[in-house]
N, C-alpha and C positions, 0 to 999 in steps of 0.2 A: 187278637186274631182280625178283629174285624176292622179294628184302625189300620192292620196292614192293609188290608184289600181295601179300605178307600183310600191310601195314599197311594198303591199301586194304580189304580182303574185313577187316580189324579194325575198321574205322570203320564200314564196313555192318553188321556182326554188332551192335555200338555201336547205330548209329539202330535198328535192327530189335528190340535190346532195350530200348532205351528207351522207342519206340513203344509196346513190347508193357508196359511199367510203368506207361505212364497210363494203358493201358486198365485195366490190374487194379486199379490204385490209384483204386476207388470211392468212395473219400470224395472225390472233389473233382470238382468239374460238370466239368471238361474229360474225366475218366474214365466219367463217365456217359454227355457226347455220345460220345464214340468208343464205347463199348459199342452205342449206339446205333447207330451209324453201322455199325460192324461186322455187327449183325445183318441191316440192313436192308438192306446189298450184298449178304450173302449171298443173303437173301431173294430181290433182284432177279437173281444167277446164276443161282439154279433154274428161276425164270419164263422167263428167256433159254435154256436148256435144254430145256426142256417143251417151248415154242412154234418152236423152231430147226426140228426136222423137219416139222410141219406147214406152217410159212409158205415155207420153202426147199429146203431140201436133198435133199428127195425127188421133186421138179419137173424137168420140162427145160427147157431155156436158154430158151425163149421165155414160157413160164409163170412161169418165175423170175424176168423181169422185169417183168411185170406184178405180180406179189407183191410185187416189191422197191420198186415205186413205191407201190404201197398201204401199203407196211410205214414210208416216208420219213414219206408222209404223215399215217401214223397217231402217228409219234414228233414231227412239229411240232406238231399240230391241238393237242397238252393245253396249251401253251403260251398258245392263243386263249383258254381257257378260264381256266389258273393265275393270267395277267399283271394281267388286269384286278379279278378277282375276292379272288386272294388277300394280294395285297402291302396293300392298305390296312386287311383285316380285321386282320392280324399287326401290323403299327404302330400299331394305337388300342389293342389292351386287353394289358394287363400279363401277364397268365397265357396269350396265343392263341399264343404260337409253343409254348410246350409242349403247349398245347390240339392246335394242330394236326398235332402229328407223331403223339400218339396216335390222334387220330380217324382220319387217313389211316391210321395202320400197322393200324387194328384195320378199316376197311374192306377193305383188301388183302388181311387174313385170310381175311373173308366172302367176297369175291370171287373167291377163287385155289380155294376150296373148292365154289364152283357153277361153276369154268370146267374145273374136274377131273372133273365130271359131265356136261360138254359140247363136251370138248375138239373132235372134229370137226363140231359142230354151227354152226348157224346165229346160236350166240350167240359164237363164237369173236372176230368183229373186236369187238362192240359191249363184250366182256369184258375184251379187251387193252386196248380205247382207255381202258377207265374204269381199269386196275392201270397204264399208263403217265401217264393223269394223275396218280391217286396218289402214282407214282413221284417227277414233277415237283414235287407241292405238298413234299415232304421238302427236295429239292434246294434251293426257294427257300427255305423254313425253314431248314435247316441252317445256310444262309450270313450270316443274319442272325443266329443264335445265339453262332456262333463268337467275336466278341469280347467276348459277355457271359461266355463261359466261361473266355476267356483273360484279363479283368480279373480274375477272382475267383479265376485259378489259383495255387498259392503256389508250382509249383514252379519250379525256376530256368531262367530267358529263356521265360517263360510271356509275355512281354508283346510278345514275335515274334510279328506274325500270319503271315506267311509260312511260318514254321517249323509254328505249327499247324495251319495248310491244308495242307500237307506231311504231316504228321505223320497227319494224319486221310486223305489219301491213299495213303500206303505203309500203312496198315492194311484199307483197302477193297481195295486190289490184294492183299494175304495174303487177304483174306475172299475176294477173288471166287476165286481160284485155290484155293483150300480147300474153299470148298463144290462148285465146275464137279465137283471127282473123284467124290463120293460121288452126285452129280446125274447125272452120264454113265454111270455103274455102275447106279442105278436106271433112268435112261432105256432101257437098252440090253437092261433083263433083264425089265423089268415096265411099261415105258412112260410116255407122257409128264404121263399121268391123275395116276400115282402122284408123280413129281416136285411136281408142285401139289398133292398133298396134303401132303406134305412143305411143302413152303411154304407151308401155311397153318399150320402148328406151328410154324414159322419167326416168321411173322407174330404167331402170337398170344404168341410170346415176346418178340417185339418191342415190341408194343405196353405189354407188363408193365413193360419195361427205359422205354420212352417214359416212365412216370409220374414219374419220378426225375429227369426232365431240370431244370435250373433254373428258376425263373421269371422273366421280364425285370421290368426295374423303369426302363423307358426314358421321358423326359420327352416333353412334348409337342412336334412337329415344328413349327421355324423353316423358313418358306418363305421366295419370295420374296428368296431371296440371303441368309437370316439363319441363321450360323453359330450352333450350339448351344458352349458351354463347353467339352464334352467334343472337340468335332472341333477348335475352335480348338488346343489343346493337344495333338492328336495327330499334325500334321502338322509339317513343317519350315519353314524360312525363305518357301521357294515357296507354301507355306498360307498364308502369314500375308499377303502380297501381296494375295491371292483374295479380293476381297467385292462384294458387291451390283452393283460400278459395271463390273463386268467386261463388256462384251459378251458375248452368248454365242449371239447369230444364227447366225453362223458354224461353232459348235461342237456344237449340237447343240440338243433342244427344250425340255429341262428346263434352267430357270434355277437350280437349285439343284443344280447337276452340275458337280463341279470338272474344268475341262480335263484334269488330267492324266489321269483315270479316263476323260473320252469317248475320245482316244489311245490309252490301255490298251485300251479296250473294239475301238477298230476292229485293232489289231494281234493280239488274244486270236482277236477273231471271222475272220480270215484264219488264223490256225492251227489252230484247230478245223474251219474250212471244207477245208484243207487235207490233214486228218484223214477226215474223208466222202471228198472225192474218193480219194484214195488205198488205202483199204476197198474201196470198189466198181470201180475202175480195176485192182484186182488181181485181184478176185472175176472178174470178167466176161474180163477179157485173159488171163487163165488159162483159161478155160472153153475161150473161143473157140480159143485154141492148143492144145488137146488135153492139156493140162499134167494129170497126174495131182492129185487133190484133197489128198496130200499138202503140195505145193508152195505151197497157199494155207493151208494148216496152219501149216508154218512161218513163213509172211510173218506170222502172225495172233503167233505165238510173239513174233519178233522185236519185232511191236512194242508186245505187251505186258511185255518183258521190257525195251524202251524206258522205258516209262510207269514203269515199277517202278522202273529206275535215275534217271530225272526225279525222284521224288519223292525218293529218298535224299540226291540230291543239292542241295536245297534248302537245309536248314538251313547247309551249308558252303558253298554258292556265295552266299548271303545273308549270310556275311562280309563278303566284300569286294566284292559289286554291291548297288543299291540296285535294288527291284524293277522300276522301267522298265529299268536298263541289263538285267538279268534277260530280261524280253521283247524287248529289242532282240538280245541275246546268242541266244535262242530262231530267232528269226527269220533272222537270218544262218546261223547253223548248217545251219538246212533249205535255207536258198540253194546254202551250197557241197557238201553235200548232194547233192541234187539237179544240181547242173553236172557232178560226179563221177560219180554212177550214170548220165547223158545223155550222159556222154563215154565211157565204158569199156564201158557198154551190155550185153545179157544177162539172163538169170531170175533168176542167182543173188545179183548184187548190190544187188536189189531191195532183197533182205532189208537191207540198210545203209541205205539210203533208209528204209523202214520202220520201223528200230533207230531214227535220227535224229529224225524225224517223232513217234513216240512222245516220245522223252526229253525233245523241245521242249514238246511241247503239254501233258505233264504238270508240266514243271518251270516253264511260264510261267501256269498256274492259279493255283498258292498266291499267286505274286506276284501278279496279277488280282485276285482276291478282297481278297488285306491291304490294295491300295487302295482298293477298296472301301470296307473296312473302317474305313481309315483316315481317307477324305475326305469319305464321306458319314455324314451324322446319323447314331445309331444310332434314334432314332425315326424312321428315314424307310429303314432300309435293307431291310425286305421288301418295297419296292414298288420299292427301286435293282435288289433282285437280281432280283425277278420281269421286270422289264424287261431286263436283261443276259441273264438266263438264255435268253429268249425270243429274243433277237437274237441268242445264240450257238448254238442248237437251227436256229435258219432258216437258216442260215450254213451249217452242218454239212450240213442238208437239201438245200440247193443244188448244195453242192461234191460231194454224194453222188448227187445227179440227174444230173450233166453225162456222167458214166463212162456211167450206165445208158443213158440215151435216146442217146448219140452214142458209136459203136464208135472209140473211140481205141487205138491201137498202145501197148504199151510205154514205148517212145523220145519219142511225141507228149507224155506225159500226164507224163511226167522233165522235158519242156519246160516244160512249162504249169506245174507246179511251182516250178521253178527259176526262171521270170518272174514268177509271182504275188508269191513270195516276195521277190524282189530288190524290185521295187516298193516293195512295203510295208514293207520295211526302210528304205529310200531316206526315204518318204515319214514312218516313225516316227521317224528321224532329225533330219531337217529341220523336223519340225513339231515338236518337243521341245525344239530350238534357240531356233525362234522364240518359241516360251512361254519359255523362259529370258530371253531378251533383253527381251520384255516386263515380266517380273519386275525387273529390272535397272536400264530404263533409267528416267532420270531423269523 
């Protein structure tokens, strides 16, 4: 048993070491993207710490409810701006993806400096909204940059999209953790304004780092179901059977979207919604029950730890499971954990559910991104990621709003999670079987 534990810790240490080696290798395009990811994730962590006190933690329960609802609407609204405007821009210009990251990061540096001087003033929410918009701009652009840097990477295994996405996720988790420690210390000693001034420096450095990102050389989009050569070679035999004659009316509004991606998006959306649901279910249920704030901090720590474990597992799991199988396994893991927690009951075991949902969400996201990067033509990925991230954020907000507006006890919330995950797992399983049957039918 001890030997297995040492072996597992050795594998984890190796994955962390490999991720850090990729980050430090600034001669490769992937290393430059990884450094940009680390810096901007640290900036996001500083912003979160600086705003946390004024938006939620120092107010009463009723006031917190209204502020949380406003915050959730703010997190959803940026995608209404990003999705229709950004996608076409980054798809049509060769250097637009790098330019988008540079400009948005420079703007974040300027806005955080202005916000530092008006943290308690009337500009708080408008400036916070702008920061959220700019953050989503990078999120969308990053998804379309990954295939570019992976294709040009000379590192072993560099052609594995899921592993590359997981490596970026691991670096993001480590960056958030490392950046949060000094941010909390500065917040306690000097206040949120000084944390935002630190954030200005971080985003200014991020602007310089982003200037070193590679320039995309993408072909013109092939619409109306036509595949690019890169897309045709990227998929397996299932992708070869997909062509413009396949009816998509029942699968989605976009005729150039592969059905495997549509099914994966539905599964990923439910997982993302369950993350939002559990986060605010725990926050308000524990608050109503009079539990100490430390319980919620413990639950969040379990969720973050699960997310870290999830991204660590992706490279190893991907060797034995395909991306769709990884999504299915994540959904069924949540179903089983939810059923167990609902059956046992109690506060302490809720940490297990938080951990499992953290693992499932973090492990499935690189798999979903890899499917998009595999089946969507490179020249259309900006639009695709903008559209998909909009849906994922919308479902997260809807899941989070439910326990905010409805007073659900923890056992009822556990049953909701179990039921939703079970229905999603069955739907995903049967839909993919029907899809495979169509591919192999004469």
